C-alpha positions in Angstrom: 1.2 -6.9 29.4 -2.6 -6.8 28.7 -4.8 -3.8 28.5 -6.4 -4.3 31.9 -3.1 -4.4 33.9 -1.8 -1.4 31.9 -5.0 0.6 32.6 -4.9 -0.3 36.3 -1.3 1.0 36.5 -2.3 4.2 34.9 -5.3 4.6 37.2 -3.1 4.0 40.3 -0.6 6.6 39.1 -3.3 9.2 38.5 -5.0 8.5 41.8 -1.8 9.2 43.6 -1.4 12.6 42.0 -5.1 13.5 42.0 -5.8 12.8 45.7 -6.0 16.6 46.4 -9.2 16.7 44.3 -10.9 14.6 46.9 -13.8 12.2 46.2 -14.7 13.7 42.8 -14.4 11.0 40.3 -15.8 12.9 37.3 -13.5 15.8 37.9 -10.6 13.4 38.2 -11.7 11.6 35.0 -11.8 15.0 33.2 -8.3 15.9 34.4 -7.0 12.4 33.3 -8.4 12.9 29.8 -6.8 16.4 29.5 -3.5 15.0 30.7 -3.8 12.2 28.2 -4.3 14.7 25.4 -1.2 16.6 26.4 0.7 13.4 26.9 -0.3 12.2 23.4 0.9 15.5 21.8 4.2 15.2 23.7 4.8 11.6 22.7 4.0 12.5 19.0 6.4 15.4 19.1 9.2 13.5 20.9 8.8 10.5 18.5 9.0 12.8 15.5 12.2 14.5 16.7 13.9 11.2 17.5 12.8 9.3 14.4 13.5 12.2 12.1 17.0 12.3 13.4 17.4 8.7 12.5 15.8 8.9 9.1 17.7 12.0 8.1 20.7 9.7 7.5 18.8 7.7 4.8 18.2 8.8 1.2 14.7 7.2 1.0 11.6 9.2 1.6 9.6 6.1 2.5 10.6 6.3 6.2 9.5 9.9 6.4 6.1 8.9 5.0 5.8 6.1 7.6 6.6 8.5 10.4 4.0 11.0 9.3 1.4 8.2 9.2 2.4 7.1 12.8 1.4 10.3 14.4 -2.4 9.8 14.4 -2.5 6.2 15.8 0.2 6.9 18.4 -1.8 10.0 19.6 -5.1 8.1 19.6 -3.4 5.2 21.5 -2.3 7.5 24.4 -5.6 9.2 24.4 -7.5 5.9 24.6 -5.4 4.8 27.5 -6.3 8.0 29.3 -10.0 7.4 28.5 -9.8 3.8 29.9 -8.2 5.2 33.0 -11.0 7.8 33.3 -13.6 5.1 33.0 -11.9 3.0 35.7 -11.9 6.1 38.0 -15.6 6.8 37.4 -16.5 3.1 37.8 -19.8 3.0 35.9 -22.1 -0.1 35.9 -20.5 -3.4 35.0 -22.4 -3.7 31.7 -21.8 -0.1 30.7 -18.1 -0.4 31.6 -17.7 -3.5 29.5 -19.4 -1.8 26.5 -17.3 1.3 26.8 -14.1 -0.7 27.1 -14.9 -2.9 24.1 -15.8 0.2 22.1 -12.5 1.8 22.9 -10.7 -1.4 21.9 -12.5 -1.3 18.6 -11.5 2.3 18.0 -7.9 1.4 18.8 -8.0 -1.5 16.3 -9.7 0.6 13.6 -7.0 3.4 13.9 -4.1 0.9 13.6 -5.9 -0.9 10.7 -6.1 2.4 8.9 -2.3 3.0 9.6 -1.5 -0.5 8.3 -3.5 0.1 5.1 -1.9 3.5 4.5 1.6 2.2 5.2 1.1 -0.6 2.7 -0.1 1.8 0.1 3.0 4.0 0.7 5.3 1.0 0.5 3.8 -0.1 -2.8 3.9 3.4 -4.3 7.6 3.6 -3.4 8.2 0.2 -4.9 6.6 1.2 -8.2 8.7 4.4 -8.3 11.9 2.3 -7.5 11.7 -1.0 -9.5 14.7 -2.5 -7.7 13.1 -2.2 -4.2 10.5 -5.0 -4.7 10.8 -6.5 -8.2 7.5 -8.2 -8.1 5.7 -4.9 -7.6 5.2 -3.3 -11.0 2.5 -0.8 -12.2 0.6 -3.8 -13.6 0.7 -5.8 -10.3 0.3 -3.0 -7.8 -3.5 -3.4 -7.7 -3.2 -7.1 -7.0 -0.7 -6.6 -4.1 -2.7 -3.6 -2.7 -6.0 -5.5 -2.8 -4.5 -8.7 -1.3 -2.8 -6.7 1.5 -6.0 -4.8 2.3 -8.0 -8.1 2.5 -5.4 -9.6 4.9 -5.4 -6.5 7.1 -9.1 -6.2 7.2 -9.5 -9.9 8.0 -7.1 -9.6 10.9 -9.0 -6.5 12.0 -12.3 -8.2 12.0 -10.8 -11.1 13.9 -9.4 -8.9 16.7 -12.6 -6.9 16.9 -14.7 -10.1 17.3 -12.3 -11.3 20.0 -12.5 -8.0 21.8 -16.3 -8.3 21.9 -16.0 -11.9 23.2 -17.2 -13.5 19.9 -15.6 -16.8 19.0 -14.4 -16.5 15.3 -13.5 -20.2 14.9 -16.7 -21.0 13.1 -16.2 -18.1 10.7 -12.7 -19.1 10.0 -13.8 -22.7 9.2 -16.4 -21.4 6.8 -14.0 -19.1 5.1 -11.5 -22.0 4.7 -14.0 -24.2 3.0 -15.1 -21.3 0.7 -11.4 -20.7 -0.2 -10.8 -24.3 -1.1 -13.9 -24.3 -3.3 -12.9 -21.1 -5.0 -9.4 -22.4 -5.6 -10.6 -25.6 -7.2 -13.1 -23.7 -9.4 -10.5 -21.2 -10.6 -7.5 -23.4 -10.7 -6.3 -22.3 -14.2 -6.9 -18.6 -13.4 -4.9 -18.9 -10.2 -2.2 -20.8 -12.0 -1.8 -17.9 -14.5 -2.0 -15.5 -11.5 0.9 -17.1 -9.5 2.9 -17.6 -12.7 2.5 -13.9 -13.5 3.8 -13.0 -10.0 6.8 -15.3 -10.4 7.6 -13.8 -13.8 7.5 -10.3 -12.4 9.6 -11.4 -9.4 12.2 -13.3 -11.4 12.2 -10.8 -14.3 13.4 -13.0 -17.1 12.3 -10.2 -19.5 10.9 -6.7 -19.4 8.7 -4.6 -21.6 10.6 -3.8 -24.8 12.7 -7.0 -24.9 12.8 -9.3 -27.8 12.1 -12.9 -26.7 11.8 -16.3 -28.2 9.6 -18.9 -26.6 10.7 -22.5 -27.2 12.5 -21.4 -30.3 9.1 -20.9 -32.1 7.4 -17.6 -31.2 9.6 -14.5 -31.4 8.5 -10.9 -30.8 8.8 -7.8 -28.7 7.2 -7.7 -25.3 4.6 -5.0 -25.2 2.8 -5.8 -21.9 3.3 -8.0 -18.8 0.1 -8.6 -17.0 -1.0 -10.7 -14.1 -2.8 -13.3 -16.4 -0.8 -13.1 -19.6 2.0 -11.5 -21.6 1.6 -9.8 -24.9 4.2 -10.2 -27.7 4.2 -8.2 -30.9 5.6 -10.3 -33.8 7.5 -9.2 -36.8 4.2 -9.4 -38.8 2.7 -6.7 -36.5 0.5 -9.3 -34.9 0.0 -9.2 -31.1 0.1 -12.6 -29.5 -1.3 -13.1 -26.0 0.4 -15.9 -24.2 -0.9 -17.1 -20.8 1.7 -16.8 -18.1 1.3 -20.4 -17.0 2.5 -21.4 -20.5 5.4 -19.0 -20.3 6.4 -20.3 -16.9 6.8 -23.8 -18.5 8.6 -22.6 -21.6 12.3 -22.0 -22.4 12.7 -18.3 -22.8 15.5 -16.8 -25.0 15.9 -13.1 -24.2 17.7 -11.5 -27.2 17.8 -8.1 -25.5 19.6 -9.4 -22.4 23.2 -10.3 -21.8 26.3 -8.1 -21.8 24.7 -5.7 -24.3 21.8 -5.1 -26.6 23.8 -6.4 -29.6 22.7 -9.6 -31.4 24.9 -12.0 -33.3 24.0 -12.8 -37.0 25.0 -16.0 -38.8 24.7 -15.6 -42.6 25.4 -18.8 -44.6 27.0 -18.4 -48.0 27.7 -21.2 -50.5 30.2 -20.9 -53.4 31.1 -23.4 -56.2 33.9 -25.8 -55.9 37.1 -24.6 -57.5 37.0 -21.1 -56.0 39.9 -19.8 -54.0 39.0 -20.0 -50.3 41.1 -17.0 -49.3 39.6 -14.9 -52.0 36.1 -15.9 -50.9 36.8 -14.9 -47.3 38.2 -11.6 -48.4 35.2 -10.9 -50.6 32.8 -11.7 -47.8 34.6 -9.5 -45.3 34.6 -6.8 -47.9 30.9 -7.1 -48.3 30.0 -6.6 -44.6 32.8 -4.1 -43.7 31.3 -0.7 -42.9 27.8 -1.9 -43.8 24.9 0.0 -42.1 23.7 -2.0 -39.1 26.8 -4.1 -38.8 28.9 -3.5 -35.7 32.6 -2.8 -36.0 33.1 -4.2 -32.5 33.2 -7.2 -32.3 34.7 -7.4 -35.7 32.9 -9.5 -38.4 34.7 -12.7 -39.4 34.1 -15.5 -41.9 34.2 -19.2 -41.1 34.7 -22.0 -43.7 31.9 -24.1 -42.3 31.7 -27.3 -44.3 32.0 -29.1 -47.6 28.6 -29.3 -49.1 27.1 -31.6 -51.8 27.5 -28.9 -54.4 29.2 -26.1 -52.7 31.8 -24.9 -50.2 29.8 -23.6 -47.3 31.0 -20.4 -45.5 29.3 -18.5 -42.7 29.6 -14.8 -42.0 29.5 -14.0 -38.3 28.8 -10.4 -37.2 26.8 -8.4 -34.7 24.0 -5.9 -35.1 23.2 -3.1 -32.6 19.6 -4.0 -31.9 17.5 -7.2 -32.3 14.8 -5.0 -33.8 17.1 -4.4 -36.8 18.0 -8.1 -37.4 15.8 -8.5 -40.5 16.9 -5.3 -42.2 20.6 -5.9 -41.5 20.3 -9.5 -42.9 18.8 -8.1 -46.1 21.6 -5.6 -46.5 24.3 -8.3 -45.9 22.8 -10.7 -48.4 22.5 -7.9 -51.0 26.1 -6.8 -50.4 27.4 -10.4 -50.5 25.8 -11.1 -53.8 27.3 -8.0 -55.4 30.7 -8.7 -53.9 30.8 -12.2 -55.3 29.8 -11.0 -58.7 32.6 -8.3 -58.7 35.2 -11.0 -57.8 33.9 -13.5 -60.3 33.1 -16.0 -57.6 30.4 -18.4 -58.8 27.4 -19.3 -56.7 26.6 -23.0 -57.3 23.4 -24.7 -58.1 22.5 -28.3 -57.3 24.0 -30.9 -59.7 23.5 -34.6 -60.0 25.4 -37.2 -61.9 23.3 -40.2 -63.2 25.2 -43.5 -63.5 23.4 -46.4 -65.3 24.8 -49.8 -64.2 22.7 -52.0 -66.5 20.4 -51.4 -69.4 17.2 -53.3 -69.9 17.3 -56.0 -72.5 16.4 -54.8 -76.0 16.5 -51.1 -74.9 19.3 -50.1 -77.3 17.8 -52.1 -80.2 14.4 -50.6 -79.8 15.7 -47.1 -79.3 17.5 -47.3 -82.7 14.5 -48.3 -84.8 13.7 -45.7 -87.5 10.4 -44.1 -87.7 7.8 -46.1 -89.6 7.1 -45.0 -93.2 4.0 -45.4 -95.4 6.1 -47.5 -97.8 5.6 -51.2 -96.8 8.2 -52.6 -99.2 10.6 -55.1 -97.9 13.6 -52.9 -98.2 11.9 -50.2 -96.1 10.9 -52.5 -93.3 12.8 -52.3 -90.1 15.5 -54.8 -89.6 14.3 -58.0 -87.9 10.6 -57.3 -88.7 9.0 -60.4 -90.2 7.7 -60.3 -93.7 
């Protein structure tokens, strides 16, 4: 149902009840406006009672905020309908009536635009306070979503206002489309980082405070997740800024995710051949048992990993409580292992090589046995085989 038909129905209804006023259009119009004000107040009160009864069953305060924001546009809508009916009763000149009607439509659109903007702000504020409501909305991304929503709402508002005044917005839309394409091509890389940042925040492969590894190369603690980039603090206390478009194409290992915050450590240990394997395992378990930073659950265990070139290779597998303590815990384990092997008399090997000579060069042994030359050049002191 369009505005004209709705207004005509209201006018017909009021004229039936205002017939006792006679041919007094201005008085009838005034009565209509007063009734519209009272009707708007009644509708707002009734809407509040009904909707509050429904929202009282929910735990969220977002619906209460939306209901509070609805009061003003609903009241103005009823009032504007009454004003339109009053204008139709007065019947001013055709030009004046068209201007008044278009102005009222503009006011109607403006009030509902204001409601849409305020409702969007309320939803985004609620999403920031409750991260699981809309994962993509974070404190860092809220300005982006709020600005984008306002631009869309204002664009729709301008479109409907132009239509209400009889202006064809097709040319404006074509110009805006061409401008958008040009801007998109010029800022392709920036937009790529922007959309990658939104996808990261929506998918949430990591959060602030997590330890991540990118492509098994860069490891660090996430300090900030922005729209354009993510900042990582390395173990050398260097902050690395990585564009989100690169992160979106990378393999991410989140060491802080999973069933728990614990991280598994693999400590390789090599001992010399000839040592008792069971004794080595017992010494290594003794070295990590009760060590600060090593978890009791899951229990540490030792694996006989492989036969090396110069050593028997073992591997200690244990867990540490926090990825942040991995370096310190590894240092404690290595120190304790070295002391434990020394206590048990277990030798740590060093690389050894055996050299096998298959064939000696001709004359090598004869030349290597020549005595050192002396100052005496007598025949008896000359080397064997040396010509006179």
